[in-house]
N, CA, C, O and the ligand as a Tripos MOL2 file, in Angstrom:
@<TRIPOS>MOLECULE
protein
  297   295    75     0     0
PROTEIN
NO_CHARGES

@<TRIPOS>ATOM
      1 N         263.7820  -34.7380   24.6310 N.3       1 MET1
      2 CA        264.4840  -34.7210   23.2900 C.3       1 MET1
      3 C         264.0130  -36.0430   22.5340 C.2       1 MET1
      4 O         263.6980  -37.0850   23.1080 O.2       1 MET1
      5 N         264.0150  -35.8570   21.2980 N.am      2 ILE2
      6 CA        263.5420  -36.9230   20.4170 C.3       2 ILE2
      7 C         264.6870  -37.2110   19.3180 C.2       2 ILE2
      8 O         265.3590  -36.3070   18.8220 O.2       2 ILE2
      9 N         264.8240  -38.5250   19.0070 N.am      3 CYS3
     10 CA        265.8020  -38.9670   17.9850 C.3       3 CYS3
     11 C         265.2840  -38.3580   16.6730 C.2       3 CYS3
     12 O         264.1080  -38.4710   16.3290 O.2       3 CYS3
     13 N         266.2560  -37.6780   15.9270 N.am      4 PRO4
     14 CA        265.7650  -37.2240   14.6230 C.3       4 PRO4
     15 C         265.5750  -38.2070   13.5880 C.2       4 PRO4
     16 O         264.9190  -37.9200   12.5860 O.2       4 PRO4
     17 N         266.1510  -39.4680   13.7640 N.am      5 ARG5
     18 CA        266.0010  -40.5810   12.7430 C.3       5 ARG5
     19 C         264.8220  -41.4920   13.0280 C.2       5 ARG5
     20 O         264.0990  -41.8550   12.1000 O.2       5 ARG5
     21 N         264.5970  -41.8870   14.3180 N.am      6 CYS6
     22 CA        263.5110  -42.8990   14.5770 C.3       6 CYS6
     23 C         262.5280  -42.3700   15.4890 C.2       6 CYS6
     24 O         261.6570  -43.1500   15.8730 O.2       6 CYS6
     25 N         262.5150  -41.0540   15.9450 N.am      7 ASP7
     26 CA        261.5560  -40.4240   16.7900 C.3       7 ASP7
     27 C         261.4460  -41.0890   18.1150 C.2       7 ASP7
     28 O         260.3850  -40.9770   18.7300 O.2       7 ASP7
     29 N         262.4590  -41.7870   18.6310 N.am      8 SER8
     30 CA        262.4640  -42.4360   19.9580 C.3       8 SER8
     31 C         262.7530  -41.2500   20.8900 C.2       8 SER8
     32 O         263.4120  -40.2820   20.5110 O.2       8 SER8
     33 N         262.2040  -41.3670   22.2000 N.am      9 LYS9
     34 CA        262.4740  -40.5040   23.2400 C.3       9 LYS9
     35 C         263.6670  -41.0050   24.1820 C.2       9 LYS9
     36 O         264.0710  -40.3520   25.1440 O.2       9 LYS9
     37 N         264.1670  -42.2120   23.7980 N.am     10 ASN10
     38 CA        265.1640  -42.8680   24.5180 C.3      10 ASN10
     39 C         266.6240  -42.2630   24.3410 C.2      10 ASN10
     40 O         267.4530  -42.9980   23.8040 O.2      10 ASN10
     41 N         266.9880  -41.0830   24.7140 N.am     11 ILE11
     42 CA        268.0670  -40.4760   24.2090 C.3      11 ILE11
     43 C         269.0810  -40.2800   25.4530 C.2      11 ILE11
     44 O         268.6910  -39.9930   26.5850 O.2      11 ILE11
     45 N         270.3310  -40.4570   25.1220 N.am     12 GLU12
     46 CA        271.3560  -40.3150   26.2570 C.3      12 GLU12
     47 C         272.3870  -39.1890   25.7840 C.2      12 GLU12
     48 O         272.6330  -38.9790   24.5960 O.2      12 GLU12
     49 N         272.9390  -38.5170   26.8060 N.am     13 LEU13
     50 CA        274.1040  -37.6470   26.5440 C.3      13 LEU13
     51 C         275.3260  -38.5760   26.4080 C.2      13 LEU13
     52 O         275.6510  -39.2990   27.3500 O.2      13 LEU13
     53 N         276.0150  -38.5660   25.2350 N.am     14 LEU14
     54 CA        277.1330  -39.4980   25.0740 C.3      14 LEU14
     55 C         278.3340  -38.8680   25.5540 C.2      14 LEU14
     56 O         279.0850  -39.4980   26.2990 O.2      14 LEU14
     57 N         278.6370  -37.4740   25.1380 N.am     15 THR15
     58 CA        279.7830  -36.8590   25.6720 C.3      15 THR15
     59 C         279.5020  -35.2830   25.4380 C.2      15 THR15
     60 O         278.5220  -34.8690   24.8190 O.2      15 THR15
     61 N         280.4270  -34.5190   25.9770 N.am     16 LYS16
     62 CA        280.2930  -33.0920   25.7300 C.3      16 LYS16
     63 C         281.6320  -32.4830   25.5790 C.2      16 LYS16
     64 O         282.6220  -33.1500   25.8790 O.2      16 LYS16
     65 N         281.7480  -31.2730   25.1390 N.am     17 ALA17
     66 CA        283.0750  -30.6570   24.9180 C.3      17 ALA17
     67 C         283.8470  -30.5920   26.1890 C.2      17 ALA17
     68 O         283.2960  -30.3220   27.2570 O.2      17 ALA17
     69 N         285.2180  -30.8580   26.0730 N.am     18 PRO18
     70 CA        285.9780  -30.8370   27.3820 C.3      18 PRO18
     71 C         286.1510  -29.4940   28.0430 C.2      18 PRO18
     72 O         286.5190  -29.4420   29.2170 O.2      18 PRO18
     73 N         285.8990  -28.3870   27.3320 N.am     19 VAL19
     74 CA        285.9130  -27.0880   28.0120 C.3      19 VAL19
     75 C         284.7020  -26.3630   27.4540 C.2      19 VAL19
     76 O         284.3240  -26.5870   26.3040 O.2      19 VAL19
     77 N         284.0980  -25.5090   28.2390 N.am     20 ASP20
     78 CA        283.1150  -24.4900   27.9600 C.3      20 ASP20
     79 C         281.8210  -24.9590   27.4230 C.2      20 ASP20
     80 O         280.9790  -24.1990   26.9430 O.2      20 ASP20
     81 N         281.6930  -26.2700   27.5250 N.am     21 ASP21
     82 CA        280.3130  -26.8580   27.0170 C.3      21 ASP21
     83 C         279.9030  -26.4340   25.6320 C.2      21 ASP21
     84 O         278.7260  -26.2180   25.3460 O.2      21 ASP21
     85 N         280.8930  -26.3210   24.7820 N.am     22 ALA22
     86 CA        280.6250  -25.6250   23.4120 C.3      22 ALA22
     87 C         279.6540  -26.6740   22.6030 C.2      22 ALA22
     88 O         278.9240  -26.2620   21.7010 O.2      22 ALA22
     89 N         279.6880  -27.8940   22.9400 N.am     23 TRP23
     90 CA        278.8180  -28.8410   22.1480 C.3      23 TRP23
     91 C         278.5830  -30.0290   23.0470 C.2      23 TRP23
     92 O         279.2720  -30.2410   24.0450 O.2      23 TRP23
     93 N         277.5670  -30.8100   22.6500 N.am     24 GLU24
     94 CA        277.2330  -32.0800   23.3130 C.3      24 GLU24
     95 C         276.9330  -33.0160   22.1640 C.2      24 GLU24
     96 O         276.5070  -32.6090   21.0830 O.2      24 GLU24
     97 N         277.1780  -34.3250   22.4500 N.am     25 VAL25
     98 CA        276.8380  -35.3340   21.5490 C.3      25 VAL25
     99 C         275.8160  -36.2700   22.2360 C.2      25 VAL25
    100 O         276.0270  -36.7430   23.3530 O.2      25 VAL25
    101 N         274.7050  -36.5130   21.5220 N.am     26 PHE26
    102 CA        273.7500  -37.3270   21.9300 C.3      26 PHE26
    103 C         273.6640  -38.6720   21.2470 C.2      26 PHE26
    104 O         274.1860  -38.7520   20.1350 O.2      26 PHE26
    105 N         273.0880  -39.7190   21.7470 N.am     27 ILE27
    106 CA        273.0170  -40.9040   21.1840 C.3      27 ILE27
    107 C         271.5670  -41.5100   21.3860 C.2      27 ILE27
    108 O         271.0110  -41.4010   22.4790 O.2      27 ILE27
    109 N         271.0130  -42.0990   20.4010 N.am     28 CYS28
    110 CA        269.6530  -42.6390   20.4770 C.3      28 CYS28
    111 C         269.8030  -44.1710   20.9180 C.2      28 CYS28
    112 O         270.4790  -44.9230   20.2170 O.2      28 CYS28
    113 N         269.2030  -44.6110   22.0200 N.am     29 GLU29
    114 CA        269.3830  -46.0080   22.5420 C.3      29 GLU29
    115 C         268.5310  -46.9220   21.7770 C.2      29 GLU29
    116 O         268.5930  -48.1270   22.0200 O.2      29 GLU29
    117 N         267.6800  -46.4320   20.8030 N.am     30 THR30
    118 CA        266.8990  -47.2040   20.0790 C.3      30 THR30
    119 C         267.5140  -47.6620   18.7180 C.2      30 THR30
    120 O         267.5850  -48.8550   18.4220 O.2      30 THR30
    121 N         267.9230  -46.7300   17.9620 N.am     31 CYS31
    122 CA        268.6060  -46.8410   16.6320 C.3      31 CYS31
    123 C         270.0310  -46.5670   16.5980 C.2      31 CYS31
    124 O         270.6360  -46.8250   15.5570 O.2      31 CYS31
    125 N         270.6450  -46.0840   17.5860 N.am     32 TYR32
    126 CA        272.0530  -45.8030   17.7230 C.3      32 TYR32
    127 C         272.5570  -44.6420   16.8460 C.2      32 TYR32
    128 O         273.7530  -44.5080   16.5900 O.2      32 TYR32
    129 N         271.6360  -43.8380   16.4110 N.am     33 PHE33
    130 CA        271.9920  -42.6670   15.6310 C.3      33 PHE33
    131 C         272.6910  -41.6460   16.7710 C.2      33 PHE33
    132 O         272.2510  -41.5320   17.9150 O.2      33 PHE33
    133 N         273.7160  -41.0130   16.3140 N.am     34 SER34
    134 CA        274.3320  -39.9880   17.1910 C.3      34 SER34
    135 C         274.4820  -38.6900   16.5330 C.2      34 SER34
    136 O         274.6620  -38.6820   15.3150 O.2      34 SER34
    137 N         274.4310  -37.5700   17.1980 N.am     35 TRP35
    138 CA        274.4930  -36.3230   16.5920 C.3      35 TRP35
    139 C         275.0340  -35.3110   17.5830 C.2      35 TRP35
    140 O         274.8950  -35.4860   18.7940 O.2      35 TRP35
    141 N         275.6530  -34.2500   17.0730 N.am     36 ARG36
    142 CA        276.1620  -33.1270   17.9460 C.3      36 ARG36
    143 C         275.0590  -32.0180   18.0080 C.2      36 ARG36
    144 O         274.2600  -31.7910   17.0990 O.2      36 ARG36
    145 N         275.1240  -31.3810   19.1630 N.am     37 SER37
    146 CA        274.1470  -30.3500   19.3120 C.3      37 SER37
    147 C         274.2740  -29.1940   18.3920 C.2      37 SER37
    148 O         273.3380  -28.4140   18.2230 O.2      37 SER37
    149 N         275.4830  -29.0660   17.7610 N.am     38 THR38
    150 CA        275.8210  -27.8740   16.9240 C.3      38 THR38
    151 C         275.5330  -28.1080   15.4700 C.2      38 THR38
    152 O         275.7380  -27.2350   14.6260 O.2      38 THR38
    153 N         275.0020  -29.4230   15.1570 N.am     39 GLU39
    154 CA        274.7350  -29.6730   13.7770 C.3      39 GLU39
    155 C         273.5000  -28.9550   13.3760 C.2      39 GLU39
    156 O         272.7520  -28.4630   14.2210 O.2      39 GLU39
    157 N         273.2690  -28.8840   12.0660 N.am     40 GLY40
    158 CA        272.0730  -28.0870   11.5200 C.3      40 GLY40
    159 C         270.7830  -28.7890   11.8220 C.2      40 GLY40
    160 O         270.7550  -29.9790   12.1350 O.2      40 GLY40
    161 N         269.7260  -28.0420   11.7260 N.am     41 GLU41
    162 CA        268.3550  -28.5350   12.0280 C.3      41 GLU41
    163 C         268.0700  -29.8200   10.9770 C.2      41 GLU41
    164 O         267.2410  -30.6660   11.3110 O.2      41 GLU41
    165 N         268.6610  -29.9190    9.9210 N.am     42 ASN42
    166 CA        268.4050  -30.9500    9.0920 C.3      42 ASN42
    167 C         268.8700  -32.3480    9.7190 C.2      42 ASN42
    168 O         268.4620  -33.4270    9.2900 O.2      42 ASN42
    169 N         269.6830  -32.2210   10.6810 N.am     43 ILE43
    170 CA        270.2740  -33.4290   11.4690 C.3      43 ILE43
    171 C         269.5730  -33.4060   12.8380 C.2      43 ILE43
    172 O         269.1280  -34.4750   13.2560 O.2      43 ILE43
    173 N         269.4400  -32.3630   13.5290 N.am     44 THR44
    174 CA        269.0020  -32.3820   14.9160 C.3      44 THR44
    175 C         267.4560  -32.3350   15.0530 C.2      44 THR44
    176 O         266.9410  -32.7390   16.0960 O.2      44 THR44
    177 N         266.6970  -31.8530   14.0310 N.am     45 ASN45
    178 CA        265.2590  -31.6160   14.3040 C.3      45 ASN45
    179 C         264.5340  -32.8240   13.5870 C.2      45 ASN45
    180 O         264.7010  -33.0180   12.3830 O.2      45 ASN45
    181 N         263.7650  -33.5910   14.3270 N.am     46 PRO46
    182 CA        263.1060  -34.7870   13.7580 C.3      46 PRO46
    183 C         262.2300  -34.4760   12.6370 C.2      46 PRO46
    184 O         261.9850  -35.3480   11.8030 O.2      46 PRO46
    185 N         261.7010  -33.2200   12.5400 N.am     47 GLU47
    186 CA        260.7310  -32.8620   11.5530 C.3      47 GLU47
    187 C         261.3830  -32.3820   10.3230 C.2      47 GLU47
    188 O         260.7640  -32.3160    9.2620 O.2      47 GLU47
    189 N         262.7100  -32.0210   10.4500 N.am     48 LYS48
    190 CA        263.4830  -31.5330    9.2220 C.3      48 LYS48
    191 C         264.4690  -32.5300    8.8260 C.2      48 LYS48
    192 O         265.1900  -32.3010    7.8550 O.2      48 LYS48
    193 N         264.5720  -33.6470    9.5060 N.am     49 TYR49
    194 CA        265.4620  -34.7020    9.1920 C.3      49 TYR49
    195 C         264.9800  -35.3310    7.7550 C.2      49 TYR49
    196 O         263.7760  -35.4800    7.5460 O.2      49 TYR49
    197 N         265.8240  -35.6460    6.9080 N.am     50 ASP50
    198 CA        265.4560  -36.0980    5.5850 C.3      50 ASP50
    199 C         264.5960  -37.3630    5.7470 C.2      50 ASP50
    200 O         265.0240  -38.3780    6.2960 O.2      50 ASP50
    201 N         263.3480  -37.2410    5.2350 N.am     51 GLN51
    202 CA        262.4010  -38.3960    5.3980 C.3      51 GLN51
    203 C         262.8070  -39.6330    4.7720 C.2      51 GLN51
    204 O         262.3540  -40.6980    5.1910 O.2      51 GLN51
    205 N         263.6800  -39.5880    3.7340 N.am     52 ARG52
    206 CA        264.1570  -40.8070    3.0850 C.3      52 ARG52
    207 C         265.0500  -41.6350    4.0740 C.2      52 ARG52
    208 O         265.2350  -42.8380    3.8890 O.2      52 ARG52
    209 N         265.5900  -40.9620    5.1180 N.am     53 PHE53
    210 CA        266.5140  -41.7110    5.9340 C.3      53 PHE53
    211 C         265.8430  -42.0550    7.2890 C.2      53 PHE53
    212 O         266.5260  -42.6270    8.1390 O.2      53 PHE53
    213 N         264.5600  -41.7440    7.5440 N.am     54 LYS54
    214 CA        263.9040  -42.0350    8.7850 C.3      54 LYS54
    215 C         263.7710  -43.5950    8.9950 C.2      54 LYS54
    216 O         263.6210  -44.3430    8.0290 O.2      54 LYS54
    217 N         263.8280  -44.0450   10.2650 N.am     55 LEU55
    218 CA        263.6370  -45.4370   10.5430 C.3      55 LEU55
    219 C         262.5120  -45.6520   11.3360 C.2      55 LEU55
    220 O         262.2420  -44.7750   12.1570 O.2      55 LEU55
    221 N         261.7430  -46.7180   11.2550 N.am     56 ASN56
    222 CA        260.7280  -47.1240   12.1420 C.3      56 ASN56
    223 C         261.1310  -48.2610   13.0130 C.2      56 ASN56
    224 O         261.2910  -49.3790   12.5240 O.2      56 ASN56
    225 N         261.3100  -48.0180   14.3380 N.am     57 PRO57
    226 CA        261.7460  -49.1540   15.2080 C.3      57 PRO57
    227 C         260.8950  -50.4880   15.0290 C.2      57 PRO57
    228 O         261.4270  -51.5610   15.3120 O.2      57 PRO57
    229 N         259.6560  -50.4460   14.5890 N.am     58 ALA58
    230 CA        258.7320  -51.5600   14.4190 C.3      58 ALA58
    231 C         259.3180  -52.3980   13.3380 C.2      58 ALA58
    232 O         259.0760  -53.6040   13.3640 O.2      58 ALA58
    233 N         260.0760  -51.8910   12.3710 N.am     59 ASN59
    234 CA        260.6230  -52.7040   11.3620 C.3      59 ASN59
    235 C         262.0630  -53.1570   11.6140 C.2      59 ASN59
    236 O         262.6470  -53.7830   10.7290 O.2      59 ASN59
    237 N         262.6460  -52.8850   12.7350 N.am     60 PHE60
    238 CA        264.0630  -53.3070   12.9570 C.3      60 PHE60
    239 C         264.1970  -54.7900   12.8250 C.2      60 PHE60
    240 O         265.1580  -55.2270   12.1920 O.2      60 PHE60
    241 N         263.3440  -55.5950   13.3530 N.am     61 GLU61
    242 CA        263.4970  -57.0170   13.3070 C.3      61 GLU61
    243 C         263.5010  -57.6500   11.9240 C.2      61 GLU61
    244 O         263.9090  -58.7930   11.7160 O.2      61 GLU61
    245 N         263.0180  -56.8260   10.9850 N.am     62 LYS62
    246 CA        262.7700  -57.3150    9.6060 C.3      62 LYS62
    247 C         264.0310  -56.9660    8.8240 C.2      62 LYS62
    248 O         264.2070  -57.4860    7.7220 O.2      62 LYS62
    249 N         264.9370  -56.0960    9.3460 N.am     63 LEU63
    250 CA        266.0660  -55.6130    8.5740 C.3      63 LEU63
    251 C         267.0650  -56.7560    8.3300 C.2      63 LEU63
    252 O         267.2310  -57.6230    9.1880 O.2      63 LEU63
    253 N         267.7140  -56.7600    7.1940 N.am     64 ASP64
    254 CA        268.7500  -57.6880    6.8810 C.3      64 ASP64
    255 C         269.9220  -57.5380    7.7260 C.2      64 ASP64
    256 O         270.2530  -56.4140    8.1020 O.2      64 ASP64
    257 N         270.6230  -58.6430    8.0800 N.am     65 LYS65
    258 CA        271.9030  -58.5020    8.7180 C.3      65 LYS65
    259 C         273.0070  -58.3300    7.7170 C.2      65 LYS65
    260 O         273.0630  -59.1160    6.7720 O.2      65 LYS65
    261 N         273.9520  -57.3020    7.8540 N.am     66 ILE66
    262 CA        274.9530  -57.0930    6.8910 C.3      66 ILE66
    263 C         276.2410  -57.1870    7.5420 C.2      66 ILE66
    264 O         276.4430  -56.4720    8.5230 O.2      66 ILE66
    265 N         277.1910  -58.0190    7.1050 N.am     67 PRO67
    266 CA        276.9940  -58.9680    5.9830 C.3      67 PRO67
    267 C         276.1400  -60.1100    6.4370 C.2      67 PRO67
    268 O         276.0000  -60.3160    7.6430 O.2      67 PRO67
    269 N         275.5380  -60.8940    5.4990 N.am     68 PRO68
    270 CA        274.7690  -61.9720    5.9090 C.3      68 PRO68
    271 C         275.6400  -63.1100    6.4590 C.2      68 PRO68
    272 O         276.7380  -63.3700    5.9660 O.2      68 PRO68
    273 N         275.1430  -63.7440    7.4390 N.am     69 ILE69
    274 CA        275.9190  -64.8240    8.0690 C.3      69 ILE69
    275 C         275.6070  -66.1720    7.4520 C.2      69 ILE69
    276 O         274.4990  -66.6460    7.7000 O.2      69 ILE69
    277 N         276.4360  -66.8460    6.6840 N.am     70 PRO70
    278 CA        276.0880  -68.0720    6.0590 C.3      70 PRO70
    279 C         275.9380  -69.2010    7.0610 C.2      70 PRO70
    280 O         276.4100  -69.1350    8.1960 O.2      70 PRO70
    281 N         275.2450  -70.2640    6.5840 N.am     71 ASP71
    282 CA        275.1610  -71.4600    7.4940 C.3      71 ASP71
    283 C         276.5330  -72.1260    7.6120 C.2      71 ASP71
    284 O         277.4040  -71.9870    6.7530 O.2      71 ASP71
    285 N         276.6930  -72.9340    8.8360 N.am     72 PHE72
    286 CA        278.0100  -73.5680    8.9440 C.3      72 PHE72
    287 C         278.2150  -74.5800    7.8680 C.2      72 PHE72
    288 O         277.2760  -75.1910    7.3570 O.2      72 PHE72
    289 N         279.5510  -74.7530    7.5140 N.am     73 LYS73
    290 CA        279.9170  -75.7560    6.5210 C.3      73 LYS73
    291 C         280.0620  -77.1210    7.3410 C.2      73 LYS73
    292 O         280.4430  -77.1460    8.5120 O.2      73 LYS73
    293 N         279.7280  -78.2160    6.6210 N.am     74 LYS74
    294 CA        279.8120  -79.4950    7.3720 C.3      74 LYS74
    295 C         281.1780  -80.1270    6.8820 C.2      74 LYS74
    296 O         281.5500  -81.2140    7.3240 O.2      74 LYS74
    297 ZN        266.8130  -43.2940   17.0750 Zn       75 ZN75
@<TRIPOS>BOND
     1     1     2 1
     2     2     3 1
     3     3     4 2
     4     3     5 am
     5     5     6 1
     6     6     7 1
     7     7     8 2
     8     7     9 am
     9     9    10 1
    10    10    11 1
    11    11    12 2
    12    11    13 am
    13    13    14 1
    14    14    15 1
    15    15    16 2
    16    15    17 am
    17    17    18 1
    18    18    19 1
    19    19    20 2
    20    19    21 am
    21    21    22 1
    22    22    23 1
    23    23    24 2
    24    23    25 am
    25    25    26 1
    26    26    27 1
    27    27    28 2
    28    27    29 am
    29    29    30 1
    30    30    31 1
    31    31    32 2
    32    31    33 am
    33    33    34 1
    34    34    35 1
    35    35    36 2
    36    35    37 am
    37    37    38 1
    38    38    39 1
    39    39    40 2
    40    39    41 am
    41    41    42 1
    42    42    43 1
    43    43    44 2
    44    43    45 am
    45    45    46 1
    46    46    47 1
    47    47    48 2
    48    47    49 am
    49    49    50 1
    50    50    51 1
    51    51    52 2
    52    51    53 am
    53    53    54 1
    54    54    55 1
    55    55    56 2
    56    55    57 am
    57    57    58 1
    58    58    59 1
    59    59    60 2
    60    59    61 am
    61    61    62 1
    62    62    63 1
    63    63    64 2
    64    63    65 am
    65    65    66 1
    66    66    67 1
    67    67    68 2
    68    67    69 am
    69    69    70 1
    70    70    71 1
    71    71    72 2
    72    71    73 am
    73    73    74 1
    74    74    75 1
    75    75    76 2
    76    75    77 am
    77    77    78 1
    78    78    79 1
    79    79    80 2
    80    79    81 am
    81    81    82 1
    82    82    83 1
    83    83    84 2
    84    83    85 am
    85    85    86 1
    86    86    87 1
    87    87    88 2
    88    87    89 am
    89    89    90 1
    90    90    91 1
    91    91    92 2
    92    91    93 am
    93    93    94 1
    94    94    95 1
    95    95    96 2
    96    95    97 am
    97    97    98 1
    98    98    99 1
    99    99   100 2
   100    99   101 am
   101   101   102 1
   102   102   103 1
   103   103   104 2
   104   103   105 am
   105   105   106 1
   106   106   107 1
   107   107   108 2
   108   107   109 am
   109   109   110 1
   110   110   111 1
   111   111   112 2
   112   111   113 am
   113   113   114 1
   114   114   115 1
   115   115   116 2
   116   115   117 am
   117   117   118 1
   118   118   119 1
   119   119   120 2
   120   119   121 am
   121   121   122 1
   122   122   123 1
   123   123   124 2
   124   123   125 am
   125   125   126 1
   126   126   127 1
   127   127   128 2
   128   127   129 am
   129   129   130 1
   130   130   131 1
   131   131   132 2
   132   131   133 am
   133   133   134 1
   134   134   135 1
   135   135   136 2
   136   135   137 am
   137   137   138 1
   138   138   139 1
   139   139   140 2
   140   139   141 am
   141   141   142 1
   142   142   143 1
   143   143   144 2
   144   143   145 am
   145   145   146 1
   146   146   147 1
   147   147   148 2
   148   147   149 am
   149   149   150 1
   150   150   151 1
   151   151   152 2
   152   151   153 am
   153   153   154 1
   154   154   155 1
   155   155   156 2
   156   155   157 am
   157   157   158 1
   158   158   159 1
   159   159   160 2
   160   159   161 am
   161   161   162 1
   162   162   163 1
   163   163   164 2
   164   163   165 am
   165   165   166 1
   166   166   167 1
   167   167   168 2
   168   167   169 am
   169   169   170 1
   170   170   171 1
   171   171   172 2
   172   171   173 am
   173   173   174 1
   174   174   175 1
   175   175   176 2
   176   175   177 am
   177   177   178 1
   178   178   179 1
   179   179   180 2
   180   179   181 am
   181   181   182 1
   182   182   183 1
   183   183   184 2
   184   183   185 am
   185   185   186 1
   186   186   187 1
   187   187   188 2
   188   187   189 am
   189   189   190 1
   190   190   191 1
   191   191   192 2
   192   191   193 am
   193   193   194 1
   194   194   195 1
   195   195   196 2
   196   195   197 am
   197   197   198 1
   198   198   199 1
   199   199   200 2
   200   199   201 am
   201   201   202 1
   202   202   203 1
   203   203   204 2
   204   203   205 am
   205   205   206 1
   206   206   207 1
   207   207   208 2
   208   207   209 am
   209   209   210 1
   210   210   211 1
   211   211   212 2
   212   211   213 am
   213   213   214 1
   214   214   215 1
   215   215   216 2
   216   215   217 am
   217   217   218 1
   218   218   219 1
   219   219   220 2
   220   219   221 am
   221   221   222 1
   222   222   223 1
   223   223   224 2
   224   223   225 am
   225   225   226 1
   226   226   227 1
   227   227   228 2
   228   227   229 am
   229   229   230 1
   230   230   231 1
   231   231   232 2
   232   231   233 am
   233   233   234 1
   234   234   235 1
   235   235   236 2
   236   235   237 am
   237   237   238 1
   238   238   239 1
   239   239   240 2
   240   239   241 am
   241   241   242 1
   242   242   243 1
   243   243   244 2
   244   243   245 am
   245   245   246 1
   246   246   247 1
   247   247   248 2
   248   247   249 am
   249   249   250 1
   250   250   251 1
   251   251   252 2
   252   251   253 am
   253   253   254 1
   254   254   255 1
   255   255   256 2
   256   255   257 am
   257   257   258 1
   258   258   259 1
   259   259   260 2
   260   259   261 am
   261   261   262 1
   262   262   263 1
   263   263   264 2
   264   263   265 am
   265   265   266 1
   266   266   267 1
   267   267   268 2
   268   267   269 am
   269   269   270 1
   270   270   271 1
   271   271   272 2
   272   271   273 am
   273   273   274 1
   274   274   275 1
   275   275   276 2
   276   275   277 am
   277   277   278 1
   278   278   279 1
   279   279   280 2
   280   279   281 am
   281   281   282 1
   282   282   283 1
   283   283   284 2
   284   283   285 am
   285   285   286 1
   286   286   287 1
   287   287   288 2
   288   287   289 am
   289   289   290 1
   290   290   291 1
   291   291   292 2
   292   291   293 am
   293   293   294 1
   294   294   295 1
   295   295   296 2
@<TRIPOS>SUBSTRUCTURE
     1 MET1         2 RESIDUE 1 A MET
     2 ILE2         6 RESIDUE 1 A ILE
     3 CYS3        10 RESIDUE 1 A CYS
     4 PRO4        14 RESIDUE 1 A PRO
     5 ARG5        18 RESIDUE 1 A ARG
     6 CYS6        22 RESIDUE 1 A CYS
     7 ASP7        26 RESIDUE 1 A ASP
     8 SER8        30 RESIDUE 1 A SER
     9 LYS9        34 RESIDUE 1 A LYS
    10 ASN10       38 RESIDUE 1 A ASN
    11 ILE11       42 RESIDUE 1 A ILE
    12 GLU12       46 RESIDUE 1 A GLU
    13 LEU13       50 RESIDUE 1 A LEU
    14 LEU14       54 RESIDUE 1 A LEU
    15 THR15       58 RESIDUE 1 A THR
    16 LYS16       62 RESIDUE 1 A LYS
    17 ALA17       66 RESIDUE 1 A ALA
    18 PRO18       70 RESIDUE 1 A PRO
    19 VAL19       74 RESIDUE 1 A VAL
    20 ASP20       78 RESIDUE 1 A ASP
    21 ASP21       82 RESIDUE 1 A ASP
    22 ALA22       86 RESIDUE 1 A ALA
    23 TRP23       90 RESIDUE 1 A TRP
    24 GLU24       94 RESIDUE 1 A GLU
    25 VAL25       98 RESIDUE 1 A VAL
    26 PHE26      102 RESIDUE 1 A PHE
    27 ILE27      106 RESIDUE 1 A ILE
    28 CYS28      110 RESIDUE 1 A CYS
    29 GLU29      114 RESIDUE 1 A GLU
    30 THR30      118 RESIDUE 1 A THR
    31 CYS31      122 RESIDUE 1 A CYS
    32 TYR32      126 RESIDUE 1 A TYR
    33 PHE33      130 RESIDUE 1 A PHE
    34 SER34      134 RESIDUE 1 A SER
    35 TRP35      138 RESIDUE 1 A TRP
    36 ARG36      142 RESIDUE 1 A ARG
    37 SER37      146 RESIDUE 1 A SER
    38 THR38      150 RESIDUE 1 A THR
    39 GLU39      154 RESIDUE 1 A GLU
    40 GLY40      158 RESIDUE 1 A GLY
    41 GLU41      162 RESIDUE 1 A GLU
    42 ASN42      166 RESIDUE 1 A ASN
    43 ILE43      170 RESIDUE 1 A ILE
    44 THR44      174 RESIDUE 1 A THR
    45 ASN45      178 RESIDUE 1 A ASN
    46 PRO46      182 RESIDUE 1 A PRO
    47 GLU47      186 RESIDUE 1 A GLU
    48 LYS48      190 RESIDUE 1 A LYS
    49 TYR49      194 RESIDUE 1 A TYR
    50 ASP50      198 RESIDUE 1 A ASP
    51 GLN51      202 RESIDUE 1 A GLN
    52 ARG52      206 RESIDUE 1 A ARG
    53 PHE53      210 RESIDUE 1 A PHE
    54 LYS54      214 RESIDUE 1 A LYS
    55 LEU55      218 RESIDUE 1 A LEU
    56 ASN56      222 RESIDUE 1 A ASN
    57 PRO57      226 RESIDUE 1 A PRO
    58 ALA58      230 RESIDUE 1 A ALA
    59 ASN59      234 RESIDUE 1 A ASN
    60 PHE60      238 RESIDUE 1 A PHE
    61 GLU61      242 RESIDUE 1 A GLU
    62 LYS62      246 RESIDUE 1 A LYS
    63 LEU63      250 RESIDUE 1 A LEU
    64 ASP64      254 RESIDUE 1 A ASP
    65 LYS65      258 RESIDUE 1 A LYS
    66 ILE66      262 RESIDUE 1 A ILE
    67 PRO67      266 RESIDUE 1 A PRO
    68 PRO68      270 RESIDUE 1 A PRO
    69 ILE69      274 RESIDUE 1 A ILE
    70 PRO70      278 RESIDUE 1 A PRO
    71 ASP71      282 RESIDUE 1 A ASP
    72 PHE72      286 RESIDUE 1 A PHE
    73 LYS73      290 RESIDUE 1 A LYS
    74 LYS74      294 RESIDUE 1 A LYS
    75 ZN75       297 GROUP 0 **** ****
């Protein structure tokens, strides 16, 4: 399985339906995106996931911290 958002293969099963295995929830250990197995291909398929929202793990260290943490006051 591949993360729809960052294309990582580091995916874990987070939880599943309490009865009849109706759905599963997966989480990406790289970008922490999570999704249900029953969602549409626009969410579950890396090739059909909206390109505007894709993330490249190589850029994670450059992302801003939100909210920004100010310097200590003296
Ligand atoms: Zn990911």
